[in-house]
PDB file of the backbone (N, CA, C, O) and the ligand in Angstrom, with CONECT records:
HET     ZN  A 101       1
ATOM      1  N   MET A   1       0.841  -1.194   0.000  1.00  0.00           N
ATOM      2  CA  MET A   1       0.000   0.000   0.000  1.00  0.00           C
ATOM      3  C   MET A   1       0.879   1.248   0.000  1.00  0.00           C
ATOM      4  O   MET A   1       1.643   1.503   0.931  1.00  0.00           O
ATOM      5  N   SER A   2       0.743   1.993  -1.053  1.00  0.00           N
ATOM      6  CA  SER A   2       1.540   3.210  -1.108  1.00  0.00           C
ATOM      7  C   SER A   2       0.678   4.345  -1.651  1.00  0.00           C
ATOM      8  O   SER A   2       1.082   5.085  -2.547  1.00  0.00           O
ATOM      9  N   GLU A   3      -0.512   4.460  -1.087  1.00  0.00           N
ATOM     10  CA  GLU A   3      -1.388   5.535  -1.539  1.00  0.00           C
ATOM     11  C   GLU A   3      -1.120   6.759  -0.689  1.00  0.00           C
ATOM     12  O   GLU A   3      -1.798   7.016   0.306  1.00  0.00           O
ATOM     13  N   CYS A   4      -0.127   7.494  -1.102  1.00  0.00           N
ATOM     14  CA  CYS A   4       0.307   8.610  -0.282  1.00  0.00           C
ATOM     15  C   CYS A   4       0.580   9.845  -1.126  1.00  0.00           C
ATOM     16  O   CYS A   4       1.300  10.755  -0.716  1.00  0.00           O
ATOM     17  N   TRP A   5      -0.018   9.855  -2.326  1.00  0.00           N
ATOM     18  CA  TRP A   5       0.191  11.000  -3.202  1.00  0.00           C
ATOM     19  C   TRP A   5      -1.009  11.929  -3.141  1.00  0.00           C
ATOM     20  O   TRP A   5      -2.162  11.507  -3.232  1.00  0.00           O
ATOM     21  N   LEU A   6      -0.702  13.182  -2.988  1.00  0.00           N
ATOM     22  CA  LEU A   6      -1.716  14.191  -3.251  1.00  0.00           C
ATOM     23  C   LEU A   6      -1.565  14.550  -4.717  1.00  0.00           C
ATOM     24  O   LEU A   6      -0.450  14.659  -5.227  1.00  0.00           O
ATOM     25  N   PHE A   7      -2.683  14.733  -5.389  1.00  0.00           N
ATOM     26  CA  PHE A   7      -2.568  15.012  -6.814  1.00  0.00           C
ATOM     27  C   PHE A   7      -3.645  15.982  -7.267  1.00  0.00           C
ATOM     28  O   PHE A   7      -4.630  16.223  -6.569  1.00  0.00           O
ATOM     29  N   HIS A   8      -3.433  16.527  -8.445  1.00  0.00           N
ATOM     30  CA  HIS A   8      -4.354  17.514  -8.998  1.00  0.00           C
ATOM     31  C   HIS A   8      -4.246  17.490 -10.513  1.00  0.00           C
ATOM     32  O   HIS A   8      -3.151  17.540 -11.074  1.00  0.00           O
ATOM     33  N   CYS A   9      -5.397  17.414 -11.165  1.00  0.00           N
ATOM     34  CA  CYS A   9      -5.402  17.439 -12.620  1.00  0.00           C
ATOM     35  C   CYS A   9      -5.425  18.881 -13.097  1.00  0.00           C
ATOM     36  O   CYS A   9      -6.324  19.636 -12.727  1.00  0.00           O
ATOM     37  N   PRO A  10      -4.452  19.277 -13.912  1.00  0.00           N
ATOM     38  CA  PRO A  10      -4.408  20.662 -14.389  1.00  0.00           C
ATOM     39  C   PRO A  10      -5.524  20.972 -15.377  1.00  0.00           C
ATOM     40  O   PRO A  10      -5.795  22.141 -15.653  1.00  0.00           O
ATOM     41  N   GLU A  11      -6.181  19.936 -15.917  1.00  0.00           N
ATOM     42  CA  GLU A  11      -7.222  20.150 -16.914  1.00  0.00           C
ATOM     43  C   GLU A  11      -8.608  20.303 -16.274  1.00  0.00           C
ATOM     44  O   GLU A  11      -9.305  21.283 -16.537  1.00  0.00           O
ATOM     45  N   CYS A  12      -9.005  19.352 -15.447  1.00  0.00           N
ATOM     46  CA  CYS A  12     -10.375  19.353 -14.920  1.00  0.00           C
ATOM     47  C   CYS A  12     -10.433  19.623 -13.424  1.00  0.00           C
ATOM     48  O   CYS A  12     -11.520  19.800 -12.874  1.00  0.00           O
ATOM     49  N   GLY A  13      -9.301  19.656 -12.766  1.00  0.00           N
ATOM     50  CA  GLY A  13      -9.295  19.971 -11.351  1.00  0.00           C
ATOM     51  C   GLY A  13      -9.520  18.774 -10.440  1.00  0.00           C
ATOM     52  O   GLY A  13      -9.624  18.921  -9.222  1.00  0.00           O
ATOM     53  N   PHE A  14      -9.596  17.587 -11.037  1.00  0.00           N
ATOM     54  CA  PHE A  14      -9.773  16.372 -10.249  1.00  0.00           C
ATOM     55  C   PHE A  14      -8.570  16.162  -9.342  1.00  0.00           C
ATOM     56  O   PHE A  14      -7.420  16.311  -9.758  1.00  0.00           O
ATOM     57  N   GLY A  15      -8.861  15.814  -8.097  1.00  0.00           N
ATOM     58  CA  GLY A  15      -7.764  15.632  -7.156  1.00  0.00           C
ATOM     59  C   GLY A  15      -8.114  14.590  -6.119  1.00  0.00           C
ATOM     60  O   GLY A  15      -9.133  13.909  -6.235  1.00  0.00           O
ATOM     61  N   GLU A  16      -7.275  14.460  -5.104  1.00  0.00           N
ATOM     62  CA  GLU A  16      -7.505  13.417  -4.101  1.00  0.00           C
ATOM     63  C   GLU A  16      -8.763  13.683  -3.285  1.00  0.00           C
ATOM     64  O   GLU A  16      -9.343  12.748  -2.733  1.00  0.00           O
ATOM     65  N   ARG A  17      -9.197  14.942  -3.198  1.00  0.00           N
ATOM     66  CA  ARG A  17     -10.443  15.231  -2.484  1.00  0.00           C
ATOM     67  C   ARG A  17     -11.630  14.657  -3.236  1.00  0.00           C
ATOM     68  O   ARG A  17     -12.537  14.080  -2.636  1.00  0.00           O
ATOM     69  N   GLU A  18     -11.620  14.820  -4.561  1.00  0.00           N
ATOM     70  CA  GLU A  18     -12.707  14.306  -5.372  1.00  0.00           C
ATOM     71  C   GLU A  18     -12.706  12.781  -5.388  1.00  0.00           C
ATOM     72  O   GLU A  18     -13.760  12.145  -5.412  1.00  0.00           O
ATOM     73  N   LEU A  19     -11.513  12.212  -5.374  1.00  0.00           N
ATOM     74  CA  LEU A  19     -11.381  10.758  -5.408  1.00  0.00           C
ATOM     75  C   LEU A  19     -11.778  10.149  -4.068  1.00  0.00           C
ATOM     76  O   LEU A  19     -12.257   9.016  -4.017  1.00  0.00           O
ATOM     77  N   GLY A  20     -11.581  10.889  -2.998  1.00  0.00           N
ATOM     78  CA  GLY A  20     -11.931  10.395  -1.673  1.00  0.00           C
ATOM     79  C   GLY A  20     -10.800   9.646  -1.000  1.00  0.00           C
ATOM     80  O   GLY A  20     -10.953   9.140   0.112  1.00  0.00           O
ATOM     81  N   ARG A  21      -9.676   9.576  -1.670  1.00  0.00           N
ATOM     82  CA  ARG A  21      -8.503   8.948  -1.067  1.00  0.00           C
ATOM     83  C   ARG A  21      -7.273   9.532  -1.742  1.00  0.00           C
ATOM     84  O   ARG A  21      -7.360  10.219  -2.760  1.00  0.00           O
ATOM     85  N   LYS A  22      -6.139   9.242  -1.151  1.00  0.00           N
ATOM     86  CA  LYS A  22      -4.911   9.708  -1.785  1.00  0.00           C
ATOM     87  C   LYS A  22      -4.584   8.818  -2.971  1.00  0.00           C
ATOM     88  O   LYS A  22      -5.039   7.677  -3.054  1.00  0.00           O
ATOM     89  N   GLY A  23      -3.803   9.346  -3.872  1.00  0.00           N
ATOM     90  CA  GLY A  23      -3.453   8.592  -5.062  1.00  0.00           C
ATOM     91  C   GLY A  23      -2.350   7.588  -4.799  1.00  0.00           C
ATOM     92  O   GLY A  23      -1.500   7.778  -3.928  1.00  0.00           O
ATOM     93  N   GLY A  24      -2.384   6.509  -5.575  1.00  0.00           N
ATOM     94  CA  GLY A  24      -1.336   5.501  -5.470  1.00  0.00           C
ATOM     95  C   GLY A  24      -0.271   5.720  -6.522  1.00  0.00           C
ATOM     96  O   GLY A  24      -0.355   6.647  -7.327  1.00  0.00           O
ATOM     97  N   ASP A  25       0.734   4.856  -6.507  1.00  0.00           N
ATOM     98  CA  ASP A  25       1.824   4.983  -7.465  1.00  0.00           C
ATOM     99  C   ASP A  25       1.334   4.811  -8.901  1.00  0.00           C
ATOM    100  O   ASP A  25       1.950   5.305  -9.846  1.00  0.00           O
ATOM    101  N   HIS A  26       0.207   4.097  -9.047  1.00  0.00           N
ATOM    102  CA  HIS A  26      -0.318   3.823 -10.390  1.00  0.00           C
ATOM    103  C   HIS A  26      -1.172   4.972 -10.916  1.00  0.00           C
ATOM    104  O   HIS A  26      -1.503   5.016 -12.101  1.00  0.00           O
ATOM    105  N   ASP A  27      -1.521   5.890 -10.040  1.00  0.00           N
ATOM    106  CA  ASP A  27      -2.352   7.008 -10.480  1.00  0.00           C
ATOM    107  C   ASP A  27      -1.478   8.075 -11.124  1.00  0.00           C
ATOM    108  O   ASP A  27      -1.053   9.035 -10.482  1.00  0.00           O
ATOM    109  N   VAL A  28      -1.226   7.877 -12.409  1.00  0.00           N
ATOM    110  CA  VAL A  28      -0.347   8.797 -13.131  1.00  0.00           C
ATOM    111  C   VAL A  28      -1.168   9.738 -13.997  1.00  0.00           C
ATOM    112  O   VAL A  28      -0.841  10.915 -14.147  1.00  0.00           O
ATOM    113  N   TYR A  29      -2.253   9.190 -14.570  1.00  0.00           N
ATOM    114  CA  TYR A  29      -3.080   9.991 -15.456  1.00  0.00           C
ATOM    115  C   TYR A  29      -4.450  10.233 -14.831  1.00  0.00           C
ATOM    116  O   TYR A  29      -4.922   9.445 -14.012  1.00  0.00           O
ATOM    117  N   CYS A  30      -5.073  11.329 -15.228  1.00  0.00           N
ATOM    118  CA  CYS A  30      -6.374  11.690 -14.694  1.00  0.00           C
ATOM    119  C   CYS A  30      -7.444  10.724 -15.208  1.00  0.00           C
ATOM    120  O   CYS A  30      -7.626  10.577 -16.417  1.00  0.00           O
ATOM    121  N   GLU A  31      -8.148  10.070 -14.285  1.00  0.00           N
ATOM    122  CA  GLU A  31      -9.194   9.124 -14.661  1.00  0.00           C
ATOM    123  C   GLU A  31     -10.363   9.823 -15.337  1.00  0.00           C
ATOM    124  O   GLU A  31     -10.946   9.298 -16.285  1.00  0.00           O
ATOM    125  N   VAL A  32     -10.701  11.005 -14.849  1.00  0.00           N
ATOM    126  CA  VAL A  32     -11.851  11.739 -15.371  1.00  0.00           C
ATOM    127  C   VAL A  32     -11.622  12.157 -16.813  1.00  0.00           C
ATOM    128  O   VAL A  32     -12.483  11.947 -17.667  1.00  0.00           O
ATOM    129  N   CYS A  33     -10.483  12.738 -17.084  1.00  0.00           N
ATOM    130  CA  CYS A  33     -10.174  13.176 -18.447  1.00  0.00           C
ATOM    131  C   CYS A  33     -10.071  11.976 -19.381  1.00  0.00           C
ATOM    132  O   CYS A  33     -10.482  12.049 -20.540  1.00  0.00           O
ATOM    133  N   LEU A  34      -9.529  10.885 -18.883  1.00  0.00           N
ATOM    134  CA  LEU A  34      -9.370   9.684 -19.698  1.00  0.00           C
ATOM    135  C   LEU A  34     -10.727   9.100 -20.056  1.00  0.00           C
ATOM    136  O   LEU A  34     -10.952   8.696 -21.197  1.00  0.00           O
ATOM    137  N   GLU A  35     -11.635   9.055 -19.078  1.00  0.00           N
ATOM    138  CA  GLU A  35     -12.960   8.473 -19.321  1.00  0.00           C
ATOM    139  C   GLU A  35     -13.842   9.386 -20.152  1.00  0.00           C
ATOM    140  O   GLU A  35     -14.563   8.925 -21.038  1.00  0.00           O
ATOM    141  N   GLU A  36     -13.787  10.671 -19.870  1.00  0.00           N
ATOM    142  CA  GLU A  36     -14.721  11.585 -20.518  1.00  0.00           C
ATOM    143  C   GLU A  36     -14.248  12.048 -21.887  1.00  0.00           C
ATOM    144  O   GLU A  36     -15.067  12.262 -22.781  1.00  0.00           O
ATOM    145  N   SER A  37     -12.958  12.205 -22.064  1.00  0.00           N
ATOM    146  CA  SER A  37     -12.480  12.712 -23.350  1.00  0.00           C
ATOM    147  C   SER A  37     -11.395  11.842 -23.973  1.00  0.00           C
ATOM    148  O   SER A  37     -10.894  12.145 -25.056  1.00  0.00           O
ATOM    149  N   GLY A  38     -11.035  10.769 -23.290  1.00  0.00           N
ATOM    150  CA  GLY A  38     -10.034   9.878 -23.849  1.00  0.00           C
ATOM    151  C   GLY A  38      -8.649  10.492 -23.919  1.00  0.00           C
ATOM    152  O   GLY A  38      -7.776  10.029 -24.653  1.00  0.00           O
ATOM    153  N   VAL A  39      -8.471  11.549 -23.135  1.00  0.00           N
ATOM    154  CA  VAL A  39      -7.188  12.243 -23.147  1.00  0.00           C
ATOM    155  C   VAL A  39      -6.404  11.854 -21.900  1.00  0.00           C
ATOM    156  O   VAL A  39      -6.932  11.872 -20.788  1.00  0.00           O
ATOM    157  N   ARG A  40      -5.164  11.511 -22.097  1.00  0.00           N
ATOM    158  CA  ARG A  40      -4.315  11.212 -20.951  1.00  0.00           C
ATOM    159  C   ARG A  40      -3.660  12.495 -20.466  1.00  0.00           C
ATOM    160  O   ARG A  40      -2.755  13.041 -21.097  1.00  0.00           O
ATOM    161  N   VAL A  41      -4.145  12.950 -19.334  1.00  0.00           N
ATOM    162  CA  VAL A  41      -3.578  14.151 -18.743  1.00  0.00           C
ATOM    163  C   VAL A  41      -2.734  13.723 -17.548  1.00  0.00           C
ATOM    164  O   VAL A  41      -3.231  13.095 -16.613  1.00  0.00           O
ATOM    165  N   ARG A  42      -1.481  14.065 -17.592  1.00  0.00           N
ATOM    166  CA  ARG A  42      -0.599  13.676 -16.488  1.00  0.00           C
ATOM    167  C   ARG A  42      -0.931  14.505 -15.256  1.00  0.00           C
ATOM    168  O   ARG A  42      -0.949  15.735 -15.299  1.00  0.00           O
ATOM    169  N   LEU A  43      -1.190  13.809 -14.168  1.00  0.00           N
ATOM    170  CA  LEU A  43      -1.546  14.484 -12.931  1.00  0.00           C
ATOM    171  C   LEU A  43      -0.329  15.177 -12.324  1.00  0.00           C
ATOM    172  O   LEU A  43       0.800  14.693 -12.406  1.00  0.00           O
ATOM    173  N   LEU A  44      -0.598  16.306 -11.724  1.00  0.00           N
ATOM    174  CA  LEU A  44       0.441  16.940 -10.912  1.00  0.00           C
ATOM    175  C   LEU A  44       0.410  16.228  -9.569  1.00  0.00           C
ATOM    176  O   LEU A  44      -0.618  16.216  -8.893  1.00  0.00           O
ATOM    177  N   ARG A  45       1.514  15.646  -9.187  1.00  0.00           N
ATOM    178  CA  ARG A  45       1.527  14.875  -7.942  1.00  0.00           C
ATOM    179  C   ARG A  45       2.621  15.385  -7.022  1.00  0.00           C
ATOM    180  O   ARG A  45       3.679  15.847  -7.448  1.00  0.00           O
ATOM    181  N   TRP A  46       2.318  15.280  -5.777  1.00  0.00           N
ATOM    182  CA  TRP A  46       3.367  15.578  -4.806  1.00  0.00           C
ATOM    183  C   TRP A  46       3.152  14.676  -3.611  1.00  0.00           C
ATOM    184  O   TRP A  46       2.025  14.311  -3.275  1.00  0.00           O
ATOM    185  N   TYR A  47       4.234  14.330  -2.989  1.00  0.00           N
ATOM    186  CA  TYR A  47       4.217  13.352  -1.917  1.00  0.00           C
ATOM    187  C   TYR A  47       3.657  13.971  -0.644  1.00  0.00           C
ATOM    188  O   TYR A  47       4.107  15.030  -0.205  1.00  0.00           O
ATOM    189  N   ALA A  48       2.674  13.302  -0.060  1.00  0.00           N
ATOM    190  CA  ALA A  48       2.100  13.786   1.187  1.00  0.00           C
ATOM    191  C   ALA A  48       3.102  13.574   2.311  1.00  0.00           C
ATOM    192  O   ALA A  48       3.605  12.470   2.518  1.00  0.00           O
ATOM    193  N   ASP A  49       3.374  14.628   3.014  1.00  0.00           N
ATOM    194  CA  ASP A  49       4.333  14.550   4.105  1.00  0.00           C
ATOM    195  C   ASP A  49       3.686  13.875   5.314  1.00  0.00           C
ATOM    196  O   ASP A  49       2.768  14.440   5.908  1.00  0.00           O
ATOM    197  N   PRO A  50       4.141  12.688   5.690  1.00  0.00           N
ATOM    198  CA  PRO A  50       3.542  11.982   6.831  1.00  0.00           C
ATOM    199  C   PRO A  50       3.730  12.721   8.146  1.00  0.00           C
ATOM    200  O   PRO A  50       3.016  12.472   9.117  1.00  0.00           O
ATOM    201  N   GLU A  51       4.686  13.623   8.169  1.00  0.00           N
ATOM    202  CA  GLU A  51       4.942  14.398   9.388  1.00  0.00           C
ATOM    203  C   GLU A  51       3.945  15.541   9.533  1.00  0.00           C
ATOM    204  O   GLU A  51       3.697  16.030  10.635  1.00  0.00           O
ATOM    205  N   ALA A  52       3.378  15.957   8.403  1.00  0.00           N
ATOM    206  CA  ALA A  52       2.471  17.095   8.437  1.00  0.00           C
ATOM    207  C   ALA A  52       1.119  16.685   9.024  1.00  0.00           C
ATOM    208  O   ALA A  52       0.615  15.603   8.723  1.00  0.00           O
ATOM    209  N   PRO A  53       0.539  17.533   9.849  1.00  0.00           N
ATOM    210  CA  PRO A  53      -0.778  17.223  10.413  1.00  0.00           C
ATOM    211  C   PRO A  53      -1.836  17.260   9.325  1.00  0.00           C
ATOM    212  O   PRO A  53      -1.729  18.027   8.368  1.00  0.00           O
ATOM    213  N   GLU A  54      -2.861  16.426   9.478  1.00  0.00           N
ATOM    214  CA  GLU A  54      -3.958  16.419   8.526  1.00  0.00           C
ATOM    215  C   GLU A  54      -4.646  17.773   8.525  1.00  0.00           C
ATOM    216  O   GLU A  54      -5.019  18.298   9.574  1.00  0.00           O
ATOM    217  N   THR A  55      -4.805  18.319   7.355  1.00  0.00           N
ATOM    218  CA  THR A  55      -5.501  19.595   7.271  1.00  0.00           C
ATOM    219  C   THR A  55      -6.987  19.337   7.075  1.00  0.00           C
ATOM    220  O   THR A  55      -7.393  18.516   6.252  1.00  0.00           O
ATOM    221  N   GLU A  56      -7.778  20.049   7.843  1.00  0.00           N
ATOM    222  CA  GLU A  56      -9.225  19.890   7.739  1.00  0.00           C
ATOM    223  C   GLU A  56      -9.719  20.435   6.415  1.00  0.00           C
ATOM    224  O   GLU A  56      -9.339  21.532   6.006  1.00  0.00           O
ATOM    225  N   LEU A  57     -10.564  19.673   5.750  1.00  0.00           N
ATOM    226  CA  LEU A  57     -11.164  20.174   4.523  1.00  0.00           C
ATOM    227  C   LEU A  57     -12.279  21.144   4.905  1.00  0.00           C
ATOM    228  O   LEU A  57     -13.086  20.850   5.787  1.00  0.00           O
ATOM    229  N   PRO A  58     -12.322  22.297   4.242  1.00  0.00           N
ATOM    230  CA  PRO A  58     -13.315  23.325   4.582  1.00  0.00           C
ATOM    231  C   PRO A  58     -14.744  22.790   4.519  1.00  0.00           C
ATOM    232  O   PRO A  58     -15.576  23.163   5.346  1.00  0.00           O
ATOM    233  N   GLU A  59     -15.045  21.916   3.543  1.00  0.00           N
ATOM    234  CA  GLU A  59     -16.419  21.417   3.394  1.00  0.00           C
ATOM    235  C   GLU A  59     -16.801  20.438   4.499  1.00  0.00           C
ATOM    236  O   GLU A  59     -17.977  20.129   4.691  1.00  0.00           O
ATOM    237  N   LYS A  60     -15.796  19.957   5.221  1.00  0.00           N
ATOM    238  CA  LYS A  60     -16.097  19.039   6.314  1.00  0.00           C
ATOM    239  C   LYS A  60     -16.303  19.781   7.634  1.00  0.00           C
ATOM    240  O   LYS A  60     -16.861  19.241   8.589  1.00  0.00           O
ATOM    241  N   ALA A  61     -15.845  21.012   7.664  1.00  0.00           N
ATOM    242  CA  ALA A  61     -15.915  21.780   8.905  1.00  0.00           C
ATOM    243  C   ALA A  61     -17.362  22.021   9.323  1.00  0.00           C
ATOM    244  O   ALA A  61     -18.215  22.348   8.499  1.00  0.00           O
ATOM    245  N   GLU A  62     -17.619  21.855  10.601  1.00  0.00           N
ATOM    246  CA  GLU A  62     -18.958  22.093  11.110  1.00  0.00           C
ATOM    247  C   GLU A  62     -19.257  23.592  11.092  1.00  0.00           C
ATOM    248  O   GLU A  62     -18.432  24.395  11.528  1.00  0.00           O
ATOM    249  N   PRO A  63     -20.422  23.967  10.594  1.00  0.00           N
ATOM    250  CA  PRO A  63     -20.763  25.388  10.617  1.00  0.00           C
ATOM    251  C   PRO A  63     -21.004  25.857  12.058  1.00  0.00           C
ATOM    252  O   PRO A  63     -21.671  25.179  12.839  1.00  0.00           O
ATOM    253  N   ALA A  64     -20.459  27.011  12.389  1.00  0.00           N
ATOM    254  CA  ALA A  64     -20.631  27.554  13.726  1.00  0.00           C
ATOM    255  C   ALA A  64     -22.027  28.144  13.881  1.00  0.00           C
ATOM    256  O   ALA A  64     -22.386  29.112  13.211  1.00  0.00           O
ATOM    257  N   LYS A  65     -22.809  27.541  14.781  1.00  0.00           N
ATOM    258  CA  LYS A  65     -24.164  28.065  14.969  1.00  0.00           C
ATOM    259  C   LYS A  65     -24.409  28.350  16.443  1.00  0.00           C
ATOM    260  O   LYS A  65     -25.495  28.798  16.813  1.00  0.00           O
TER     261      LYS A  65
HETATM  262 ZN    ZN A 101      -8.664  15.659 -15.467  1.00  0.00          ZN2+
END
């Protein structure tokens, strides 16, 4: 298991948030662009730092009421 890549598609904006998990070593091309337009778009990837604390996603944050 080496799903530790954060990634972002420069074409459609697909990333690990949309996927719901971090990318693996095999996730080189954007699945969305490949399925929808048959275009292989190389994902921008960067290694998730295991030392870094998990950042809260804004959409997951509880609204202050
Ligand atoms: Zn894409």
